[in-house]
Backbone as JSON Lines, residues from 0, in Angstrom:
{"i":0,"aa":"X","n":[-56.07,0.02,-56.42],"ca":[-56.34,-0.19,-54.77],"c":[-57.48,-1.18,-54.75]}
{"i":1,"aa":"X","n":[-57.7,-1.99,-53.6],"ca":[-58.25,-2.93,-53.18],"c":[-59.62,-2.36,-52.27]}
{"i":2,"aa":"X","n":[-60.63,-2.23,-53.32],"ca":[-61.78,-1.37,-52.38],"c":[-62.78,-2.0,-51.96]}
{"i":3,"aa":"X","n":[-63.45,-2.08,-50.39],"ca":[-64.2,-3.0,-50.23],"c":[-65.43,-1.85,-49.22]}
{"i":4,"aa":"X","n":[-66.77,-1.84,-50.15],"ca":[-67.82,-1.41,-48.87],"c":[-68.65,-2.62,-48.77]}
{"i":5,"aa":"X","n":[-69.19,-2.02,-47.23],"ca":[-70.08,-2.82,-46.61],"c":[-70.9,-2.22,-45.38]}
{"i":6,"aa":"X","n":[-71.87,-3.05,-44.93],"ca":[-72.97,-2.74,-44.46],"c":[-73.21,-3.87,-43.69]}
{"i":7,"aa":"X","n":[-73.8,-3.65,-42.88],"ca":[-74.75,-4.92,-41.88],"c":[-75.94,-4.98,-41.39]}
{"i":8,"aa":"X","n":[-76.65,-5.75,-41.13],"ca":[-77.94,-5.53,-40.71],"c":[-77.81,-6.32,-39.09]}
{"i":9,"aa":"X","n":[-78.72,-6.01,-38.39],"ca":[-78.54,-7.01,-37.0],"c":[-79.89,-7.38,-36.56]}
{"i":10,"aa":"X","n":[-79.81,-8.51,-35.42],"ca":[-80.85,-9.32,-35.05],"c":[-81.63,-8.46,-34.08]}
{"i":11,"aa":"X","n":[-81.29,-7.42,-33.39],"ca":[-81.69,-6.91,-32.49],"c":[-81.56,-5.67,-32.57]}
{"i":12,"aa":"X","n":[-82.79,-4.66,-32.02],"ca":[-82.86,-3.35,-31.87],"c":[-82.28,-2.73,-30.78]}
{"i":13,"aa":"X","n":[-81.79,-1.12,-30.53],"ca":[-81.13,-0.71,-29.37],"c":[-82.06,-0.97,-27.92]}
{"i":14,"aa":"X","n":[-83.15,-0.96,-28.2],"ca":[-84.38,-0.97,-27.07],"c":[-84.24,-2.28,-26.55]}
{"i":15,"aa":"X","n":[-83.48,-3.35,-27.35],"ca":[-83.8,-4.94,-27.0],"c":[-82.68,-5.19,-26.11]}
{"i":16,"aa":"X","n":[-81.53,-4.45,-26.2],"ca":[-80.02,-4.75,-25.55],"c":[-80.01,-3.67,-24.14]}
{"i":17,"aa":"X","n":[-80.92,-2.38,-23.96],"ca":[-80.62,-1.68,-23.01],"c":[-80.12,-0.48,-23.0]}
{"i":18,"aa":"X","n":[-79.87,0.03,-24.48],"ca":[-79.27,1.57,-24.4],"c":[-78.06,0.86,-26.08]}
{"i":19,"aa":"X","n":[-77.28,2.09,-26.21],"ca":[-76.73,2.33,-27.47],"c":[-75.2,1.19,-27.1]}
{"i":20,"aa":"X","n":[-75.42,0.16,-27.44],"ca":[-74.36,-1.04,-27.12],"c":[-74.45,-1.95,-28.46]}
{"i":21,"aa":"X","n":[-73.63,-1.58,-29.52],"ca":[-73.6,-2.1,-30.95],"c":[-73.39,-3.36,-31.13]}
{"i":22,"aa":"X","n":[-72.1,-3.49,-30.02],"ca":[-71.7,-5.18,-29.62],"c":[-72.67,-6.52,-29.5]}
{"i":23,"aa":"X","n":[-73.95,-5.79,-28.91],"ca":[-75.22,-6.5,-28.26],"c":[-75.83,-6.88,-29.23]}
{"i":24,"aa":"X","n":[-76.09,-6.56,-30.25],"ca":[-77.19,-6.44,-31.29],"c":[-77.01,-7.83,-32.27]}
{"i":25,"aa":"X","n":[-75.96,-8.27,-32.28],"ca":[-75.9,-9.46,-33.38],"c":[-76.03,-8.89,-34.58]}
{"i":26,"aa":"X","n":[-75.09,-9.69,-35.57],"ca":[-75.42,-9.66,-36.87],"c":[-75.9,-10.63,-38.03]}
{"i":27,"aa":"X","n":[-76.96,-10.17,-38.33],"ca":[-77.95,-11.4,-39.2],"c":[-76.78,-11.5,-40.33]}
{"i":28,"aa":"X","n":[-76.67,-9.7,-41.3],"ca":[-76.11,-10.34,-42.83],"c":[-75.07,-9.36,-42.45]}
{"i":29,"aa":"X","n":[-74.13,-9.36,-43.36],"ca":[-73.25,-8.46,-43.76],"c":[-73.14,-8.2,-45.21]}
{"i":30,"aa":"X","n":[-73.4,-6.98,-45.57],"ca":[-73.89,-6.92,-47.15],"c":[-72.28,-6.46,-47.68]}
{"i":31,"aa":"X","n":[-71.22,-6.79,-48.67],"ca":[-70.07,-6.07,-48.99],"c":[-69.95,-6.47,-51.09]}
{"i":32,"aa":"X","n":[-69.31,-5.27,-50.97],"ca":[-69.02,-5.09,-52.53],"c":[-67.38,-4.89,-52.39]}
{"i":33,"aa":"X","n":[-67.02,-5.64,-53.24],"ca":[-65.28,-5.59,-53.16],"c":[-64.52,-5.21,-54.78]}
{"i":34,"aa":"X","n":[-63.63,-4.35,-54.9],"ca":[-63.56,-4.19,-56.31],"c":[-62.79,-5.62,-56.96]}
{"i":35,"aa":"X","n":[-62.73,-5.72,-58.02],"ca":[-62.08,-6.8,-58.88],"c":[-60.93,-5.83,-59.91]}
{"i":36,"aa":"X","n":[-61.0,-4.75,-59.82],"ca":[-60.44,-3.92,-60.63],"c":[-59.78,-2.91,-59.98]}
{"i":37,"aa":"X","n":[-58.82,-2.3,-60.3],"ca":[-58.1,-0.88,-59.25],"c":[-59.02,0.28,-59.68]}
{"i":38,"aa":"X","n":[-60.36,0.67,-60.89],"ca":[-60.92,1.59,-61.08],"c":[-61.77,1.94,-60.08]}
{"i":39,"aa":"X","n":[-61.79,3.35,-60.17],"ca":[-62.62,3.85,-58.92],"c":[-63.83,5.03,-59.59]}
{"i":40,"aa":"X","n":[-64.41,4.27,-60.4],"ca":[-65.09,4.99,-61.27],"c":[-66.74,4.2,-61.2]}
{"i":41,"aa":"X","n":[-67.42,5.21,-61.39],"ca":[-69.18,4.47,-61.26],"c":[-69.18,3.28,-62.26]}
{"i":42,"aa":"X","n":[-69.7,2.45,-62.22],"ca":[-69.52,1.41,-62.55],"c":[-68.57,0.09,-62.42]}
{"i":43,"aa":"X","n":[-67.57,0.44,-61.53],"ca":[-66.15,-0.02,-61.31],"c":[-66.94,-1.78,-61.35]}
{"i":44,"aa":"X","n":[-66.15,-2.48,-62.02],"ca":[-66.52,-3.64,-61.95],"c":[-66.02,-4.45,-60.4]}
{"i":45,"aa":"X","n":[-67.04,-5.47,-59.9],"ca":[-66.5,-5.76,-58.21],"c":[-67.82,-6.97,-58.23]}
{"i":46,"aa":"X","n":[-67.45,-7.45,-57.23],"ca":[-68.5,-8.68,-56.71],"c":[-69.71,-7.66,-55.47]}
{"i":47,"aa":"X","n":[-70.57,-8.31,-55.86],"ca":[-71.68,-7.74,-54.73],"c":[-72.18,-9.23,-54.13]}
{"i":48,"aa":"X","n":[-72.14,-9.26,-52.79],"ca":[-72.25,-10.57,-51.96],"c":[-72.89,-10.31,-50.64]}
{"i":49,"aa":"X","n":[-73.72,-10.94,-49.7],"ca":[-74.37,-11.04,-48.71],"c":[-73.16,-11.92,-47.86]}
{"i":50,"aa":"X","n":[-73.16,-12.17,-46.8],"ca":[-72.18,-12.81,-46.02],"c":[-73.39,-12.82,-44.83]}
{"i":51,"aa":"X","n":[-73.54,-14.64,-44.34],"ca":[-74.24,-14.72,-43.04],"c":[-73.14,-15.31,-41.99]}
{"i":52,"aa":"X","n":[-73.97,-15.14,-40.8],"ca":[-73.13,-15.24,-39.87],"c":[-71.62,-16.43,-40.17]}
{"i":53,"aa":"X","n":[-72.34,-17.45,-40.56],"ca":[-71.21,-18.45,-40.51],"c":[-69.85,-18.47,-41.7]}
{"i":54,"aa":"X","n":[-70.2,-17.43,-42.9],"ca":[-69.56,-17.13,-43.84],"c":[-68.66,-15.73,-43.4]}
{"i":55,"aa":"X","n":[-68.8,-15.5,-42.08],"ca":[-68.09,-14.09,-41.53],"c":[-66.25,-14.17,-41.72]}
{"i":56,"aa":"X","n":[-66.02,-15.66,-41.28],"ca":[-64.79,-15.56,-41.82],"c":[-63.64,-15.05,-42.73]}
{"i":57,"aa":"X","n":[-64.89,-15.47,-44.1],"ca":[-64.6,-15.52,-45.53],"c":[-64.69,-14.09,-45.64]}
{"i":58,"aa":"X","n":[-65.37,-13.06,-45.32],"ca":[-65.49,-11.69,-44.9],"c":[-64.89,-11.07,-44.53]}
{"i":59,"aa":"X","n":[-63.98,-11.71,-43.39],"ca":[-62.79,-10.72,-42.84],"c":[-61.88,-11.03,-43.54]}
{"i":60,"aa":"X","n":[-61.55,-11.86,-44.46],"ca":[-60.32,-11.93,-45.1],"c":[-60.26,-10.96,-46.08]}
{"i":61,"aa":"X","n":[-61.34,-11.04,-47.01],"ca":[-61.45,-9.48,-47.93],"c":[-61.32,-8.16,-47.34]}
{"i":62,"aa":"X","n":[-61.93,-8.22,-46.07],"ca":[-61.53,-6.92,-45.09],"c":[-59.75,-6.72,-44.86]}
{"i":63,"aa":"X","n":[-59.48,-7.75,-44.43],"ca":[-57.76,-7.76,-44.55],"c":[-56.95,-7.57,-45.37]}
{"i":64,"aa":"X","n":[-57.5,-7.59,-46.85],"ca":[-56.87,-7.3,-48.03],"c":[-56.87,-6.12,-48.62]}
{"i":65,"aa":"X","n":[-57.73,-5.54,-47.93],"ca":[-58.68,-4.45,-48.49],"c":[-57.28,-2.7,-48.63]}
{"i":66,"aa":"X","n":[-57.35,-2.07,-49.34],"ca":[-56.75,-0.86,-48.81],"c":[-57.86,0.08,-48.43]}
{"i":67,"aa":"X","n":[-59.02,0.16,-48.97],"ca":[-60.04,1.01,-47.97],"c":[-60.81,0.0,-47.88]}
{"i":68,"aa":"X","n":[-61.91,0.4,-46.45],"ca":[-63.26,-0.15,-46.13],"c":[-64.19,1.07,-46.14]}
{"i":69,"aa":"X","n":[-65.11,1.44,-46.77],"ca":[-65.86,2.02,-46.71],"c":[-67.52,1.66,-46.3]}
{"i":70,"aa":"X","n":[-67.63,2.61,-45.35],"ca":[-69.12,2.28,-44.88],"c":[-69.59,3.79,-44.87]}
{"i":71,"aa":"X","n":[-71.1,3.55,-44.0],"ca":[-71.71,4.68,-43.55],"c":[-72.19,4.63,-42.21]}
{"i":72,"aa":"X","n":[-71.42,5.31,-41.16],"ca":[-71.5,5.35,-39.7],"c":[-70.89,3.69,-39.26]}
{"i":73,"aa":"X","n":[-69.71,3.69,-40.28],"ca":[-69.47,2.16,-40.03],"c":[-68.09,1.94,-38.89]}
{"i":74,"aa":"X","n":[-67.71,3.1,-38.6],"ca":[-66.49,3.51,-37.36],"c":[-67.36,2.62,-35.89]}
{"i":75,"aa":"X","n":[-68.17,3.68,-36.21],"ca":[-69.41,3.77,-34.59],"c":[-69.9,2.67,-34.37]}
{"i":76,"aa":"X","n":[-70.54,2.29,-35.77],"ca":[-71.28,1.11,-35.5],"c":[-71.3,-0.25,-36.12]}
{"i":77,"aa":"X","n":[-70.84,-0.42,-37.22],"ca":[-71.03,-1.41,-38.24],"c":[-69.77,-2.04,-37.58]}
{"i":78,"aa":"X","n":[-68.48,-1.61,-37.26],"ca":[-67.45,-2.33,-37.4],"c":[-67.5,-2.78,-35.42]}
{"i":79,"aa":"X","n":[-68.33,-2.22,-34.98],"ca":[-68.6,-1.93,-33.13],"c":[-69.69,-3.53,-33.25]}
{"i":80,"aa":"X","n":[-70.42,-3.44,-34.11],"ca":[-71.26,-4.6,-34.3],"c":[-70.49,-5.79,-34.67]}
{"i":81,"aa":"X","n":[-69.97,-5.99,-35.61],"ca":[-68.64,-7.08,-35.72],"c":[-67.67,-7.61,-35.0]}
{"i":82,"aa":"X","n":[-67.67,-6.74,-33.81],"ca":[-66.34,-6.92,-32.83],"c":[-66.49,-8.34,-32.36]}
{"i":83,"aa":"X","n":[-67.81,-8.57,-31.86],"ca":[-67.6,-10.01,-30.79],"c":[-67.16,-11.17,-31.88]}
{"i":84,"aa":"X","n":[-67.63,-10.83,-33.39],"ca":[-66.88,-11.88,-34.55],"c":[-65.52,-12.12,-34.9]}
{"i":85,"aa":"X","n":[-64.71,-10.9,-33.94],"ca":[-63.49,-11.05,-35.17],"c":[-62.33,-11.13,-33.85]}
{"i":86,"aa":"X","n":[-61.38,-11.9,-33.86],"ca":[-60.32,-11.84,-32.68],"c":[-59.39,-10.73,-32.68]}
{"i":87,"aa":"X","n":[-59.32,-10.07,-33.65],"ca":[-58.56,-8.61,-33.86],"c":[-59.3,-7.16,-33.31]}
{"i":88,"aa":"X","n":[-58.38,-6.29,-33.99],"ca":[-59.16,-5.18,-33.91],"c":[-59.53,-4.27,-35.17]}
{"i":89,"aa":"X","n":[-60.8,-4.51,-35.44],"ca":[-61.54,-4.18,-36.58],"c":[-60.86,-2.32,-36.94]}
{"i":90,"aa":"X","n":[-60.86,-1.94,-35.93],"ca":[-60.91,-0.73,-36.31],"c":[-58.71,-0.05,-36.54]}
{"i":91,"aa":"X","n":[-58.3,-1.19,-36.72],"ca":[-56.8,-0.98,-36.87],"c":[-56.79,-1.33,-38.5]}
{"i":92,"aa":"X","n":[-57.62,-1.38,-39.28],"ca":[-58.1,-1.98,-40.66],"c":[-58.46,-0.52,-41.35]}
{"i":93,"aa":"X","n":[-58.28,-0.58,-42.43],"ca":[-57.88,1.13,-43.35],"c":[-59.37,1.5,-43.17]}
{"i":94,"aa":"X","n":[-60.33,1.55,-42.0],"ca":[-61.44,2.07,-42.18],"c":[-61.91,3.36,-42.99]}
{"i":95,"aa":"X","n":[-62.67,3.9,-43.42],"ca":[-63.44,5.31,-44.31],"c":[-64.54,5.38,-44.2]}
{"i":96,"aa":"X","n":[-65.06,6.12,-43.18],"ca":[-66.63,6.27,-42.52],"c":[-67.26,7.17,-43.61]}
{"i":97,"aa":"X","n":[-68.18,7.22,-44.53],"ca":[-68.7,8.14,-45.21],"c":[-69.38,9.46,-44.26]}
{"i":98,"aa":"X","n":[-69.74,8.86,-43.49],"ca":[-70.78,10.0,-42.11],"c":[-69.72,10.72,-41.8]}
{"i":99,"aa":"X","n":[-68.79,10.32,-41.29],"ca":[-68.2,10.92,-40.41],"c":[-67.11,11.79,-41.58]}
{"i":100,"aa":"X","n":[-66.63,11.95,-42.6],"ca":[-66.19,12.62,-43.34],"c":[-67.24,14.15,-43.6]}
{"i":101,"aa":"X","n":[-68.58,13.78,-43.85],"ca":[-69.39,14.75,-44.21],"c":[-69.97,15.18,-43.06]}
{"i":102,"aa":"X","n":[-70.02,14.82,-41.72],"ca":[-70.25,15.27,-40.28],"c":[-68.63,16.36,-39.92]}
{"i":103,"aa":"X","n":[-67.91,16.06,-40.28],"ca":[-66.48,16.99,-40.39],"c":[-66.95,18.41,-40.84]}
{"i":104,"aa":"X","n":[-67.33,18.31,-42.0],"ca":[-67.65,19.36,-43.04],"c":[-68.98,20.26,-42.55]}
{"i":105,"aa":"X","n":[-69.98,19.54,-42.04],"ca":[-71.43,20.78,-41.74],"c":[-71.45,20.44,-40.52]}
{"i":106,"aa":"X","n":[-70.73,19.42,-39.65],"ca":[-71.14,20.16,-38.01],"c":[-72.02,19.37,-37.66]}
{"i":107,"aa":"X","n":[-72.81,18.32,-38.35],"ca":[-73.67,17.38,-37.99],"c":[-73.96,16.34,-38.68]}
{"i":108,"aa":"X","n":[-74.51,15.16,-38.08],"ca":[-74.53,14.27,-38.88],"c":[-75.86,13.98,-39.9]}
{"i":109,"aa":"X","n":[-75.44,13.49,-41.28],"ca":[-76.76,13.43,-42.36],"c":[-76.86,11.73,-42.47]}
{"i":110,"aa":"X","n":[-78.31,11.73,-43.02],"ca":[-78.97,10.16,-43.47],"c":[-78.21,10.23,-44.56]}
{"i":111,"aa":"X","n":[-78.1,8.66,-44.66],"ca":[-77.98,8.28,-45.39],"c":[-78.65,8.1,-46.94]}
{"i":112,"aa":"X","n":[-79.91,7.82,-46.85],"ca":[-80.86,8.46,-47.46],"c":[-80.85,9.84,-47.95]}
{"i":113,"aa":"X","n":[-80.57,11.17,-47.45],"ca":[-80.56,12.16,-47.63],"c":[-79.67,12.46,-48.64]}
{"i":114,"aa":"X","n":[-78.63,11.87,-48.53],"ca":[-77.38,12.14,-49.25],"c":[-77.74,11.39,-50.89]}
{"i":115,"aa":"X","n":[-78.24,10.2,-50.71],"ca":[-78.38,9.49,-51.82],"c":[-79.71,10.24,-52.96]}
{"i":116,"aa":"X","n":[-80.57,10.93,-52.47],"ca":[-81.76,11.49,-52.88],"c":[-81.4,12.13,-53.7]}
{"i":117,"aa":"X","n":[-80.4,13.32,-52.96],"ca":[-80.02,14.68,-53.69],"c":[-78.82,14.4,-54.61]}
{"i":118,"aa":"X","n":[-77.82,13.62,-54.06],"ca":[-76.22,12.98,-55.22],"c":[-76.48,12.63,-56.18]}
{"i":119,"aa":"X","n":[-77.59,10.91,-55.76],"ca":[-77.68,10.16,-56.89],"c":[-79.02,9.99,-57.92]}
{"i":120,"aa":"X","n":[-80.03,10.65,-56.83],"ca":[-81.16,11.02,-57.28],"c":[-82.23,9.66,-56.94]}
{"i":121,"aa":"X","n":[-81.54,8.82,-55.75],"ca":[-82.18,7.25,-55.55],"c":[-82.61,7.41,-53.97]}
{"i":122,"aa":"X","n":[-83.43,6.91,-53.61],"ca":[-83.94,6.04,-51.9],"c":[-83.75,4.94,-52.0]}
{"i":123,"aa":"X","n":[-83.42,4.88,-50.32],"ca":[-83.47,3.79,-49.7],"c":[-85.19,3.34,-49.72]}
{"i":124,"aa":"X","n":[-84.82,1.68,-49.6],"ca":[-85.96,1.04,-49.52],"c":[-86.28,0.25,-48.18]}
{"i":125,"aa":"X","n":[-87.02,0.82,-47.26],"ca":[-87.16,0.46,-45.83],"c":[-86.39,1.19,-44.9]}
{"i":126,"aa":"X","n":[-85.9,0.48,-43.6],"ca":[-85.09,0.82,-42.7],"c":[-84.78,-0.29,-41.9]}
{"i":127,"aa":"X","n":[-83.68,-0.05,-41.09],"ca":[-82.93,-1.03,-40.14],"c":[-84.11,-1.59,-39.53]}
{"i":128,"aa":"X","n":[-85.02,-1.32,-38.93],"ca":[-86.07,-1.99,-38.62],"c":[-86.71,-3.39,-39.47]}
{"i":129,"aa":"X","n":[-86.85,-2.54,-40.38],"ca":[-87.81,-3.57,-41.68],"c":[-86.57,-5.06,-41.55]}
{"i":130,"aa":"X","n":[-84.93,-5.04,-41.88],"ca":[-84.11,-5.64,-41.91],"c":[-84.4,-6.78,-40.46]}
{"i":131,"aa":"X","n":[-84.88,-6.16,-39.41],"ca":[-85.0,-6.92,-37.98],"c":[-85.88,-7.93,-38.47]}
{"i":132,"aa":"X","n":[-87.18,-7.49,-38.42],"ca":[-88.29,-8.05,-39.17],"c":[-87.67,-9.18,-40.07]}
{"i":133,"aa":"X","n":[-87.31,-8.77,-41.16],"ca":[-86.74,-9.75,-42.06],"c":[-86.26,-11.35,-41.68]}
{"i":134,"aa":"X","n":[-85.21,-10.85,-40.56],"ca":[-84.41,-11.62,-40.13],"c":[-85.55,-12.6,-39.11]}
{"i":135,"aa":"X","n":[-86.23,-11.85,-38.42],"ca":[-86.73,-12.65,-37.28],"c":[-87.89,-13.58,-38.0]}
{"i":136,"aa":"X","n":[-88.48,-13.09,-39.3],"ca":[-89.07,-14.17,-39.97],"c":[-88.58,-14.87,-40.88]}
{"i":137,"aa":"X","n":[-87.07,-14.9,-41.06],"ca":[-86.64,-16.35,-41.71],"c":[-86.37,-15.69,-43.47]}
{"i":138,"aa":"X","n":[-86.95,-14.56,-43.82],"ca":[-86.53,-13.74,-45.02],"c":[-85.26,-13.8,-45.39]}
{"i":139,"aa":"X","n":[-84.65,-14.57,-45.57],"ca":[-83.16,-14.18,-46.22],"c":[-83.49,-13.27,-47.49]}
{"i":140,"aa":"X","n":[-83.72,-13.5,-48.37],"ca":[-83.76,-12.88,-50.03],"c":[-84.24,-11.84,-49.75]}
{"i":141,"aa":"X","n":[-85.27,-11.2,-48.7],"ca":[-85.65,-9.71,-48.34],"c":[-84.61,-8.97,-47.87]}
{"i":142,"aa":"X","n":[-83.78,-9.9,-47.07],"ca":[-82.9,-9.2,-45.76],"c":[-81.68,-9.04,-46.82]}
{"i":143,"aa":"X","n":[-81.37,-9.95,-47.49],"ca":[-80.1,-9.85,-48.29],"c":[-80.35,-8.33,-49.0]}
{"i":144,"aa":"X","n":[-81.64,-8.55,-50.16],"ca":[-82.17,-7.43,-50.86],"c":[-81.69,-5.98,-50.17]}
{"i":145,"aa":"X","n":[-82.45,-6.14,-49.03],"ca":[-82.31,-4.77,-48.21],"c":[-80.88,-4.44,-47.72]}
{"i":146,"aa":"X","n":[-80.0,-4.96,-47.24],"ca":[-79.18,-4.73,-46.74],"c":[-77.5,-4.58,-47.95]}
{"i":147,"aa":"X","n":[-78.07,-5.11,-49.42],"ca":[-77.17,-4.78,-50.48],"c":[-77.23,-3.88,-51.25]}
{"i":148,"aa":"X","n":[-78.89,-3.64,-51.18],"ca":[-79.02,-2.37,-51.49],"c":[-78.15,-0.93,-51.02]}
{"i":149,"aa":"X","n":[-78.23,-1.13,-49.74],"ca":[-77.47,-0.11,-48.95],"c":[-75.91,0.07,-49.31]}
{"i":150,"aa":"X","n":[-75.18,-0.99,-49.55],"ca":[-74.48,-0.97,-50.13],"c":[-73.73,-0.56,-51.14]}
{"i":151,"aa":"X","n":[-74.94,-1.13,-52.07],"ca":[-74.37,-0.45,-53.45],"c":[-75.1,1.4,-53.56]}
{"i":152,"aa":"X","n":[-75.73,1.64,-52.59],"ca":[-76.03,3.16,-52.36],"c":[-74.39,3.76,-51.84]}
{"i":153,"aa":"X","n":[-74.27,3.33,-51.05],"ca":[-72.84,3.71,-50.21],"c":[-71.76,3.58,-51.32]}
{"i":154,"aa":"X","n":[-71.58,2.56,-52.16],"ca":[-70.26,2.62,-52.98],"c":[-70.76,3.62,-53.54]}
{"i":155,"aa":"X","n":[-71.44,4.01,-54.28],"ca":[-72.11,4.87,-55.16],"c":[-71.81,6.4,-54.97]}
{"i":156,"aa":"X","n":[-72.44,6.6,-53.94],"ca":[-71.94,7.86,-53.42],"c":[-70.45,8.28,-52.82]}
{"i":157,"aa":"X","n":[-69.78,7.32,-52.38],"ca":[-68.33,7.37,-52.64],"c":[-67.29,7.22,-53.74]}
{"i":158,"aa":"X","n":[-68.21,6.58,-54.96],"ca":[-67.23,6.38,-56.11],"c":[-67.83,7.74,-56.99]}
{"i":159,"aa":"X","n":[-68.9,8.17,-56.51],"ca":[-69.26,9.9,-56.65],"c":[-68.5,11.01,-56.28]}
{"i":160,"aa":"X","n":[-68.26,10.85,-55.03],"ca":[-67.66,11.91,-54.2],"c":[-65.85,11.94,-54.82]}
{"i":161,"aa":"X","n":[-65.32,10.61,-54.97],"ca":[-64.17,10.36,-55.57],"c":[-63.91,11.4,-57.29]}
{"i":162,"aa":"X","n":[-64.94,10.87,-57.85],"ca":[-65.36,11.69,-59.06],"c":[-65.25,13.51,-59.15]}
{"i":163,"aa":"X","n":[-66.04,13.22,-58.66],"ca":[-66.62,14.88,-58.55],"c":[-66.1,15.91,-57.17]}
{"i":164,"aa":"X","n":[-65.71,14.93,-56.0],"ca":[-65.24,16.09,-54.89],"c":[-66.55,16.52,-54.18]}
{"i":165,"aa":"X","n":[-67.7,15.94,-54.25],"ca":[-68.43,16.64,-53.8],"c":[-69.87,15.96,-53.45]}
{"i":166,"aa":"X","n":[-70.89,16.12,-52.38],"ca":[-71.67,15.16,-52.2],"c":[-72.99,16.54,-51.86]}
{"i":167,"aa":"X","n":[-74.12,15.99,-52.13],"ca":[-75.34,16.89,-51.8],"c":[-76.32,16.36,-50.66]}
{"i":168,"aa":"X","n":[-77.03,16.95,-50.2],"ca":[-78.3,16.67,-49.34],"c":[-79.13,18.36,-49.27]}
{"i":169,"aa":"X","n":[-80.53,17.57,-48.89],"ca":[-81.39,19.13,-48.3],"c":[-80.99,18.7,-46.7]}
{"i":170,"aa":"X","n":[-81.06,20.33,-46.28],"ca":[-81.03,20.03,-44.44],"c":[-82.5,20.43,-44.3]}
{"i":171,"aa":"X","n":[-82.43,20.17,-42.58],"ca":[-83.99,20.59,-42.03],"c":[-84.74,21.59,-42.37]}
{"i":172,"aa":"X","n":[-84.28,22.88,-43.2],"ca":[-84.91,23.99,-43.69],"c":[-85.24,23.59,-45.28]}
{"i":173,"aa":"X","n":[-85.2,22.25,-45.7],"ca":[-85.24,22.01,-47.36],"c":[-84.25,22.68,-48.12]}
{"i":174,"aa":"X","n":[-83.09,23.13,-47.87],"ca":[-82.0,23.91,-48.78],"c":[-81.19,22.75,-49.14]}
{"i":175,"aa":"X","n":[-80.6,23.07,-50.15],"ca":[-79.74,22.17,-50.83],"c":[-78.54,22.51,-50.58]}
{"i":176,"aa":"X","n":[-77.73,21.75,-49.9],"ca":[-76.33,22.03,-49.47],"c":[-75.38,21.21,-49.95]}
{"i":177,"aa":"X","n":[-74.3,21.58,-50.86],"ca":[-73.21,20.82,-51.49],"c":[-72.41,20.93,-50.6]}
{"i":178,"aa":"X","n":[-71.45,19.58,-50.05],"ca":[-70.61,19.7,-49.38],"c":[-69.2,18.93,-50.32]}
{"i":179,"aa":"X","n":[-68.51,20.02,-49.95],"ca":[-66.94,19.74,-50.64],"c":[-66.13,18.53,-50.04]}
{"i":180,"aa":"X","n":[-65.96,17.46,-50.73],"ca":[-65.15,16.5,-50.04],"c":[-64.05,15.95,-50.9]}
{"i":181,"aa":"X","n":[-62.87,15.41,-49.78],"ca":[-61.78,14.76,-50.5],"c":[-61.53,13.62,-50.04]}
{"i":182,"aa":"X","n":[-62.22,12.56,-51.06],"ca":[-61.96,11.01,-51.06],"c":[-60.83,10.23,-51.55]}
{"i":183,"aa":"X","n":[-60.17,11.18,-51.85],"ca":[-58.82,10.44,-52.38],"c":[-57.92,9.73,-51.47]}
{"i":184,"aa":"X","n":[-57.71,8.65,-52.69],"ca":[-56.56,7.41,-51.73],"c":[-54.95,7.89,-51.68]}
{"i":185,"aa":"X","n":[-54.11,7.76,-51.03],"ca":[-52.97,7.71,-51.24],"c":[-52.34,6.36,-50.26]}
{"i":186,"aa":"X","n":[-51.92,5.85,-51.12],"ca":[-51.3,4.41,-50.8],"c":[-50.19,4.25,-49.47]}
{"i":187,"aa":"X","n":[-50.54,3.9,-48.49],"ca":[-49.37,3.78,-47.42],"c":[-48.42,2.67,-47.25]}
{"i":188,"aa":"X","n":[-47.33,2.58,-46.47],"ca":[-46.55,1.14,-46.55],"c":[-47.37,0.53,-45.94]}
{"i":189,"aa":"X","n":[-47.12,-0.61,-45.55],"ca":[-47.56,-2.37,-45.39],"c":[-48.39,-1.75,-43.97]}
{"i":190,"aa":"X","n":[-49.86,-1.8,-43.82],"ca":[-50.56,-1.4,-43.12],"c":[-51.44,-2.68,-42.58]}
{"i":191,"aa":"X","n":[-51.37,-4.05,-43.94],"ca":[-52.52,-5.11,-43.69],"c":[-52.57,-5.12,-42.1]}
{"i":192,"aa":"X","n":[-53.53,-5.94,-41.7],"ca":[-53.52,-6.88,-40.75],"c":[-54.3,-8.38,-41.11]}
{"i":193,"aa":"X","n":[-53.43,-9.39,-40.73],"ca":[-53.98,-10.45,-40.73],"c":[-54.14,-11.09,-39.42]}
{"i":194,"aa":"X","n":[-55.28,-11.77,-39.06],"ca":[-55.22,-12.26,-37.97],"c":[-56.42,-13.94,-38.11]}
{"i":195,"aa":"X","n":[-57.21,-13.8,-39.59],"ca":[-57.52,-15.15,-39.91],"c":[-56.5,-16.11,-40.35]}
{"i":196,"aa":"X","n":[-56.43,-17.53,-39.53],"ca":[-55.98,-18.16,-39.89],"c":[-55.07,-18.83,-41.93]}
{"i":197,"aa":"X","n":[-56.05,-18.87,-42.0],"ca":[-55.98,-19.28,-43.6],"c":[-56.27,-18.29,-44.67]}
């Protein structure tokens, strides 16, 4: 299985564009991990890379060749922010959104950091507003590092769930919640989409 895991950082915050309009935020950088083997275990070999705006064409080719594109809040947010950069329909690609899968089970949204802390024993460094600051300061090193950390956390949560069938977090009452999930993959007939020219 060709697995892709990604995350985006934006140039602007919602209050700068007048509300929840992800497509107006502009994408500063997109972090991508893609598998180089068919293994779906923790430590699976792959390539971890940050793509700047002028490299999105190359990134979209990776998306188009994927069997599954994994993100966190990726269907409603990340793919929406990338929409202005892509001539096709990103939602026709084989998207898999961890946030949506967890929300289906528990009935409310859970933060990436909450899942990472209890499932993997790690925490995010900073937040999306920090990434906007890094972009405006031209600090591509810090921006890339922040974005790629989120990609690694998302990848490791996904692979953990594939292996164990569960994710964990603490709810607002500080109670540990274990969510049973099924992230198994079943190959479909040709669902590939190609709109990039080469």
